[in-house]
C-alpha positions as a Markdown table, in Angstrom:
| # | Residue | x | y | z |
|---|---|---|---|---|
| 1 | Met | 67.5 | 61.7 | 183.4 |
| 2 | Thr | 66.5 | 65.3 | 182.6 |
| 3 | Arg | 63.0 | 66.2 | 181.4 |
| 4 | Glu | 64.3 | 66.8 | 177.9 |
| 5 | Asn | 66.0 | 63.4 | 177.8 |
| 6 | Leu | 62.9 | 61.7 | 179.2 |
| 7 | Gln | 60.7 | 63.4 | 176.6 |
| 8 | Lys | 63.1 | 62.4 | 173.8 |
| 9 | Phe | 63.2 | 58.8 | 175.2 |
| 10 | Ala | 59.4 | 58.7 | 175.4 |
| 11 | Thr | 59.0 | 59.9 | 171.8 |
| 12 | Leu | 61.5 | 57.5 | 170.4 |
| 13 | Ser | 60.1 | 54.6 | 172.5 |
| 14 | Val | 56.6 | 55.3 | 171.2 |
| 15 | Leu | 57.8 | 55.5 | 167.6 |
| 16 | Ile | 59.7 | 52.2 | 167.9 |
| 17 | Leu | 56.7 | 50.5 | 169.6 |
| 18 | Ile | 54.4 | 51.7 | 166.9 |
| 19 | Gln | 56.8 | 50.5 | 164.2 |
| 20 | Phe | 57.1 | 47.0 | 165.7 |
| 21 | Ser | 53.5 | 46.6 | 166.7 |
| 22 | Cys | 52.2 | 47.6 | 163.2 |
| 23 | Ala | 54.8 | 46.0 | 161.0 |
| 24 | His | 53.7 | 43.4 | 158.6 |
| 25 | Asn | 56.1 | 42.2 | 156.0 |
| 26 | Asp | 56.2 | 38.7 | 154.4 |
| 27 | Asp | 59.7 | 39.1 | 153.0 |
| 28 | Ala | 62.2 | 40.3 | 155.6 |
| 29 | Asn | 65.0 | 40.4 | 153.1 |
| 30 | His | 63.2 | 43.2 | 151.1 |
| 31 | Ala | 61.8 | 45.1 | 154.1 |
| 32 | Ser | 62.2 | 48.8 | 154.1 |
| 33 | Ile | 62.1 | 50.8 | 157.2 |
| 34 | Ser | 59.6 | 53.7 | 157.3 |
| 35 | Ile | 58.7 | 55.9 | 160.2 |
| 36 | Asn | 55.4 | 57.7 | 160.2 |
| 37 | Glu | 54.8 | 60.3 | 163.0 |
| 38 | Leu | 51.3 | 59.6 | 164.2 |
| 39 | Val | 51.1 | 62.4 | 166.7 |
| 40 | Arg | 53.3 | 65.1 | 168.2 |
| 41 | Thr | 51.5 | 67.3 | 170.7 |
| 42 | Ser | 51.7 | 69.0 | 174.1 |
| 43 | Lys | 47.9 | 68.4 | 174.6 |
| 44 | Ser | 45.8 | 65.3 | 175.4 |
| 45 | Trp | 43.0 | 64.3 | 173.0 |
| 46 | Asp | 40.5 | 66.5 | 174.8 |
| 47 | Gly | 42.6 | 69.6 | 174.1 |
| 48 | Asn | 44.0 | 70.1 | 177.6 |
| 49 | Ala | 47.7 | 70.9 | 178.1 |
| 50 | Leu | 49.8 | 67.9 | 179.3 |
| 51 | Val | 51.0 | 68.1 | 182.9 |
| 52 | Pro | 54.7 | 68.5 | 183.6 |
| 53 | Tyr | 56.7 | 65.3 | 184.0 |
| 54 | Pro | 56.9 | 64.2 | 187.7 |
| 55 | His | 60.1 | 64.6 | 189.6 |
| 56 | Gly | 61.9 | 61.5 | 190.7 |
| 57 | Gln | 63.5 | 58.4 | 189.1 |
| 58 | Pro | 61.8 | 57.9 | 185.7 |
| 59 | Glu | 59.9 | 54.7 | 185.1 |
| 60 | Ile | 58.5 | 53.7 | 181.8 |
| 61 | Thr | 55.6 | 51.3 | 181.6 |
| 62 | Ile | 54.3 | 49.8 | 178.4 |
| 63 | Leu | 51.0 | 47.8 | 178.6 |
| 64 | Lys | 49.2 | 45.7 | 176.0 |
| 65 | Ile | 45.5 | 45.9 | 177.0 |
| 66 | Ser | 43.0 | 43.5 | 175.5 |
| 67 | Ile | 39.3 | 44.6 | 175.8 |
| 68 | Pro | 36.8 | 41.9 | 174.9 |
| 69 | Ala | 33.8 | 42.7 | 172.6 |
| 70 | Gly | 31.2 | 44.6 | 174.5 |
| 71 | Ala | 33.4 | 45.2 | 177.6 |
| 72 | Arg | 33.6 | 48.5 | 179.5 |
| 73 | Leu | 36.6 | 49.5 | 181.5 |
| 74 | Glu | 36.0 | 50.9 | 184.9 |
| 75 | Thr | 36.1 | 54.7 | 185.4 |
| 76 | His | 39.6 | 55.7 | 186.1 |
| 77 | Ser | 42.3 | 58.4 | 185.7 |
| 78 | His | 46.0 | 58.5 | 185.0 |
| 79 | Pro | 48.3 | 60.7 | 187.1 |
| 80 | Val | 51.0 | 60.5 | 184.4 |
| 81 | Ile | 51.3 | 61.3 | 180.7 |
| 82 | Asn | 50.5 | 58.3 | 178.5 |
| 83 | Ala | 50.0 | 57.6 | 174.9 |
| 84 | Gly | 49.1 | 54.6 | 172.9 |
| 85 | Val | 48.0 | 53.1 | 169.6 |
| 86 | Leu | 44.9 | 51.0 | 169.1 |
| 87 | Val | 46.4 | 47.9 | 167.4 |
| 88 | Ser | 43.1 | 46.2 | 166.6 |
| 89 | Gly | 39.4 | 46.7 | 166.9 |
| 90 | Glu | 37.6 | 49.9 | 167.8 |
| 91 | Leu | 37.3 | 51.7 | 171.1 |
| 92 | Thr | 35.3 | 54.6 | 172.4 |
| 93 | Val | 36.8 | 56.7 | 175.2 |
| 94 | Arg | 34.4 | 58.9 | 177.3 |
| 95 | Thr | 35.3 | 61.5 | 180.0 |
| 96 | Ala | 33.1 | 62.1 | 183.0 |
| 97 | Asp | 32.2 | 65.5 | 181.6 |
| 98 | Gly | 30.9 | 64.0 | 178.4 |
| 99 | Lys | 33.8 | 64.3 | 175.9 |
| 100 | Val | 34.0 | 61.4 | 173.5 |
| 101 | Leu | 36.9 | 60.0 | 171.3 |
| 102 | Arg | 36.3 | 57.1 | 168.9 |
| 103 | Leu | 39.3 | 55.1 | 167.9 |
| 104 | Lys | 39.8 | 52.5 | 165.1 |
| 105 | Ala | 42.8 | 50.2 | 164.6 |
| 106 | Gly | 45.9 | 52.2 | 163.9 |
| 107 | Asp | 44.7 | 55.4 | 165.6 |
| 108 | Pro | 47.0 | 57.0 | 168.2 |
| 109 | Ile | 45.8 | 58.5 | 171.4 |
| 110 | Val | 47.4 | 60.9 | 173.8 |
| 111 | Glu | 45.4 | 60.1 | 176.9 |
| 112 | Val | 43.8 | 62.6 | 179.3 |
| 113 | Val | 45.7 | 63.1 | 182.6 |
| 114 | Asn | 44.0 | 63.5 | 186.0 |
| 115 | Thr | 40.6 | 63.3 | 184.3 |
| 116 | Leu | 38.0 | 60.6 | 185.0 |
| 117 | His | 37.2 | 58.5 | 181.9 |
| 118 | Tyr | 36.6 | 55.0 | 180.7 |
| 119 | Gly | 36.9 | 53.0 | 177.5 |
| 120 | Ile | 34.2 | 50.9 | 176.0 |
| 121 | Asn | 34.4 | 48.3 | 173.2 |
| 122 | Glu | 31.0 | 48.7 | 171.5 |
| 123 | Arg | 31.9 | 46.3 | 168.7 |
| 124 | Lys | 31.6 | 42.5 | 168.4 |
| 125 | Ile | 35.3 | 41.9 | 168.1 |
| 126 | Pro | 38.0 | 42.4 | 170.7 |
| 127 | Ala | 40.1 | 45.6 | 170.8 |
| 128 | Glu | 43.7 | 45.8 | 171.7 |
| 129 | Ile | 45.7 | 48.8 | 172.6 |
| 130 | Val | 49.4 | 49.3 | 173.4 |
| 131 | Ala | 49.9 | 52.1 | 175.9 |
| 132 | Phe | 53.0 | 53.8 | 177.0 |
| 133 | Tyr | 53.2 | 55.6 | 180.4 |
| 134 | Ala | 56.0 | 58.0 | 181.5 |
| 135 | Gly | 55.9 | 58.1 | 185.3 |
| 136 | Ile | 58.3 | 57.6 | 188.2 |
| 137 | Val | 59.3 | 54.6 | 190.3 |
| 138 | Gly | 56.5 | 53.7 | 192.8 |
| 139 | Gln | 53.8 | 55.8 | 191.1 |
| 140 | Ala | 50.6 | 54.2 | 189.9 |
| 141 | Val | 49.9 | 54.7 | 186.2 |
| 142 | Thr | 46.1 | 54.2 | 186.6 |
| 143 | Val | 43.9 | 55.1 | 189.6 |
| 144 | Ser | 40.4 | 53.7 | 189.8 |
| 145 | Glu | 37.4 | 56.0 | 190.6 |
| 146 | Gln | 36.8 | 55.8 | 194.4 |
């Protein structure tokens, strides 16, 4: 798969994922399809340019991550481009160098790459995020701080 095709696949997959994860319709017979572009960018949320896609057999990973009220994720980084949508709750993302992003339900995120960071749920209700990773076979999508 070429980089261009991988990028098109990634964009389409995220749009479809967002549509299905956020769809609420009581009457399927009268449902209308709508697509809202939440983000299109070549930069992560902290303003840095996204890294080139890795070479090798593409592997797409989609994770649904539930973060309990008051929980803090361990400090980690991602060696691959990833994006997601906070489906419910609120989440604060902090980088090791002090940058902060606050997300609420429905907000998209284009995550930082090769940058130490963590997420924290500072609220009293769980947060849930669906994240999409564009990597290659055998490559970790998340690396814990050593």
